C-alpha positions in Angstrom: 113.2 -32.4 -19.2 114.7 -29.0 -17.4 113.4 -25.7 -17.9 116.0 -24.4 -20.1 114.5 -26.9 -23.0 111.1 -25.3 -22.5 109.6 -24.0 -25.5 107.4 -20.7 -25.2 104.4 -22.8 -25.5 105.1 -25.5 -22.8 106.4 -23.0 -20.7 102.4 -20.9 -20.8 101.2 -24.0 -20.4 102.9 -25.0 -17.3 102.4 -21.3 -16.2 98.5 -21.8 -16.2 99.1 -24.6 -14.4 100.7 -22.9 -11.8 98.0 -20.2 -11.3 95.2 -22.6 -11.5 97.5 -24.7 -8.8 97.9 -21.8 -6.4 94.6 -20.0 -6.6 93.1 -23.3 -5.7 95.5 -23.7 -2.7 94.2 -20.1 -1.4 90.7 -21.5 -2.1 90.7 -24.5 -0.2 92.9 -22.8 2.5 89.8 -20.0 2.9 87.2 -22.9 2.7 89.0 -25.1 5.7 88.7 -22.1 8.0 85.4 -21.9 7.8 84.4 -25.8 7.9 84.8 -27.8 11.1 86.1 -31.3 11.8 86.6 -33.5 8.9 85.8 -31.1 6.4 88.3 -28.8 8.0 91.2 -31.4 8.0 90.4 -32.8 4.3 90.5 -29.2 3.0 93.7 -28.2 4.9 95.4 -31.4 3.5 94.0 -30.8 -0.4 95.2 -26.9 0.2 98.9 -28.3 0.8 98.6 -30.6 -1.9 97.9 -27.6 -4.3 100.6 -25.8 -3.3 103.1 -28.7 -3.4 101.9 -28.7 -6.9 102.5 -25.2 -7.7 106.1 -25.9 -6.4 106.5 -29.0 -8.9 105.6 -26.3 -12.1 107.8 -23.8 -10.7 110.8 -25.8 -10.5 110.7 -26.2 -14.3 109.3 -22.4 -15.0 111.4 -20.7 -12.0 108.5 -18.2 -12.3 106.4 -16.9 -9.2 102.7 -16.8 -10.3 100.1 -14.7 -8.5 96.9 -16.3 -7.6 93.8 -15.5 -9.2 91.5 -13.2 -6.7 88.7 -12.7 -8.8 88.3 -16.7 -8.9 89.2 -17.1 -4.6 86.7 -14.5 -3.8 84.0 -16.1 -6.3 84.4 -19.5 -4.7 84.5 -18.2 -1.0 81.6 -16.1 -1.7 79.7 -19.2 -3.5 79.7 -20.9 -0.4 78.8 -17.8 1.8 75.5 -17.5 -0.5 74.9 -21.3 -1.4 76.6 -24.0 -0.1 80.3 -25.8 0.2 78.6 -28.6 -1.9 78.3 -26.1 -4.9 81.2 -24.7 -4.8 83.4 -27.5 -4.5 81.2 -29.5 -7.5 82.2 -26.2 -9.3 85.8 -26.4 -8.7 85.6 -30.3 -9.5 84.6 -29.4 -13.3 88.0 -27.2 -13.1 89.8 -30.1 -12.0 88.4 -32.2 -14.7 89.8 -29.8 -17.5 92.9 -29.6 -15.7 93.6 -33.5 -15.3 92.8 -33.9 -19.0 95.7 -31.2 -19.8 98.0 -33.0 -17.6 97.6 -36.0 -19.5 99.4 -34.3 -22.4 102.0 -33.3 -21.1 102.7 -36.7 -18.8 105.5 -38.0 -21.2 107.5 -34.9 -20.8 106.6 -34.5 -17.3 106.7 -37.7 -15.0 105.6 -35.5 -12.2 102.2 -34.7 -14.0 101.1 -38.7 -13.2 101.7 -38.0 -9.4 99.9 -34.9 -9.9 96.7 -36.8 -11.9 96.7 -39.1 -8.9 96.2 -36.5 -6.5 93.8 -34.7 -8.1 91.4 -37.7 -8.4 92.1 -38.6 -5.0 90.9 -35.2 -4.0 87.7 -35.5 -6.3 86.8 -38.9 -4.0 87.9 -37.1 -0.6 85.2 -34.1 -1.3 82.7 -36.0 -2.4 82.8 -38.2 1.0 83.3 -35.0 3.2 80.3 -33.1 2.6 77.8 -33.2 4.9 75.5 -29.9 4.9 72.2 -29.6 6.5 70.4 -27.6 3.4 71.3 -30.6 1.3 69.9 -33.0 3.5 66.5 -31.2 3.1 66.7 -30.3 -0.3 64.1 -32.4 -1.1 61.5 -30.3 1.0 63.2 -26.9 -0.8 61.9 -28.5 -4.2 58.8 -28.9 -2.9 58.1 -25.5 -1.6 59.4 -24.2 -4.8 58.2 -26.5 -7.4 54.7 -25.6 -5.5 55.1 -22.1 -5.5 56.0 -22.0 -8.7 53.3 -24.3 -10.4 50.7 -22.5 -8.5 51.3 -19.0 -8.0 52.3 -18.2 -11.6 48.8 -19.5 -12.4 47.2 -18.1 -9.8 48.6 -14.6 -10.9 47.8 -15.4 -14.3 44.3 -15.9 -13.8 43.8 -12.7 -11.5 45.4 -11.0 -14.5 43.0 -11.5 -17.0 40.4 -11.6 -14.5 40.9 -8.2 -12.6 43.2 -6.5 -14.6 44.3 -4.4 -11.5 48.1 -4.9 -10.8 47.9 -3.6 -7.5 44.8 -5.7 -6.4 46.4 -8.8 -8.5 49.5 -8.4 -5.9 47.7 -8.4 -3.1 45.8 -11.3 -3.6 48.8 -13.4 -4.9 50.7 -12.3 -1.6 47.3 -13.3 0.4 47.3 -16.6 -1.3 50.8 -17.2 -1.5 51.6 -17.0 2.2 48.7 -18.9 3.2 50.0 -21.8 0.9 53.2 -21.5 2.3 52.1 -22.3 5.6 49.4 -24.8 4.5 52.6 -26.7 2.9 55.0 -26.0 5.8 52.0 -27.8 8.2 51.5 -30.8 5.7 55.3 -31.3 5.2 55.8 -31.1 9.1 52.9 -34.0 9.3 54.6 -35.6 6.2 58.3 -36.2 8.1 56.8 -36.6 11.5 54.8 -39.7 10.0 57.8 -41.1 8.4 60.1 -40.9 11.6 62.8 -40.8 9.0 66.3 -39.1 10.3 64.7 -35.9 8.8 64.0 -33.2 11.8 60.3 -32.3 10.7 60.3 -28.9 12.0 63.6 -28.4 9.7 62.1 -29.8 6.5 58.8 -27.7 7.1 61.1 -24.4 7.8 63.1 -25.3 4.5 59.9 -25.7 2.8 58.2 -22.7 3.6 61.3 -20.6 3.4 61.8 -21.5 -0.4 58.0 -20.9 -0.9 57.9 -17.6 0.6 61.2 -16.5 -1.6 59.3 -17.5 -4.5 56.2 -16.0 -3.7 58.0 -12.2 -2.9 59.9 -12.6 -6.6 56.6 -13.5 -8.3 54.6 -11.2 -6.8 57.1 -8.5 -7.1 56.5 -7.3 -10.7 52.6 -6.5 -9.6 53.7 -3.6 -6.9 56.1 -2.3 -9.4 54.3 -2.3 -13.0 50.9 -0.6 -13.6 49.9 -2.4 -16.8 48.9 -5.8 -16.2 50.2 -7.9 -19.0 53.8 -6.1 -18.3 53.7 -7.4 -14.5 52.6 -10.9 -15.8 55.2 -11.4 -18.4 57.7 -9.9 -16.0 56.6 -12.5 -13.4 56.5 -15.4 -15.9 60.4 -14.4 -17.1 61.4 -14.3 -13.1 59.7 -17.7 -12.9 62.1 -19.2 -15.4 65.1 -17.6 -14.2 64.3 -19.3 -10.8 64.1 -22.4 -12.2 67.2 -22.1 -14.3 68.9 -21.1 -11.4 67.4 -24.2 -9.1 67.7 -26.8 -11.4 71.3 -25.7 -12.6 71.9 -25.9 -8.6 70.3 -29.4 -8.4 72.4 -30.6 -11.1 75.8 -29.5 -10.1 75.2 -30.6 -6.5 73.3 -33.6 -6.8 75.2 -34.5 -10.3 71.8 -34.7 -12.1 70.9 -33.6 -16.1 69.9 -30.2 -16.2 68.3 -29.2 -19.5 65.6 -32.0 -19.3 64.9 -31.3 -16.0 64.7 -27.4 -16.6 62.7 -27.6 -20.1 60.1 -29.8 -17.7 59.7 -27.7 -14.9 59.6 -24.5 -17.2 56.9 -26.5 -19.5 55.0 -27.2 -16.4 54.4 -23.8 -14.9 53.9 -22.0 -18.2 51.7 -24.5 -19.1 49.9 -24.2 -15.8 49.8 -20.3 -16.2 48.8 -20.2 -19.8 45.7 -22.6 -18.8 44.7 -20.4 -15.8 45.2 -17.1 -18.1 43.0 -19.0 -20.1 40.5 -19.9 -17.0 40.6 -16.4 -16.0 39.4 -14.6 -19.4 36.5 -17.4 -19.6 35.5 -16.2 -16.2 35.7 -12.6 -16.8 33.2 -13.1 -19.7 30.8 -15.6 -18.5 30.3 -13.7 -15.2 30.3 -10.5 -17.3 33.2 -9.2 -14.7 34.2 -5.5 -15.4 37.1 -3.8 -13.8 
């Protein structure tokens, strides 16, 4: 089929393919510049493949298409903020959708089969090339985050009803959280050192501690902002759910595991512990006749 035979609907579809290909060309090109060794080589080659795919569709549309600059910025920002793996896995999802679209036009455009094969090859190569420090220690990050969310939401909920003084609760929570982070770091260090695996014990403890401290800072923050203790504790629980949502999604994308079941399980544990601790705080306040 040549460009003269294109109907408007088909031409718009090819123009959409063009935009996607040229956009991904620039995304992979920018990612390759920030990578090293094998990662850089593979990303550069994929970038050139995407540019060639753009040329295939341009042959039919006879039109130049500008890339989606917002999408380029988005994926480059994801790499800087989170990880190369996370950004690439999200791009893979987009390529899966593109492959489904290519199947619909393969009878009209024989080149679509070649593009599909190359896109599938990209997926396999991208999965194979990734070797990131932060993902190697993701179990340590999960350990720190899970422990902080469960322990600190429970502690803050219990203290909220026991004391009802937001600043006092915030200071107590901060002290408890920092002490717990240091304890978790030392435990993770000793655990990894005794395992004698391929993970650096110091790095594992640092990833655990960093995840823990970030969670502590986020969860305690409302108690230094709000004066009403129930506003602060509900804000803390909302932040906990958002943190769980984000981190669960991150894990589900990078490790390709189910999202919803993990999110619901972790949320139920954190909120359940918080509710139980709140009742314990209420009981202790009544039993000890605390009036603050």
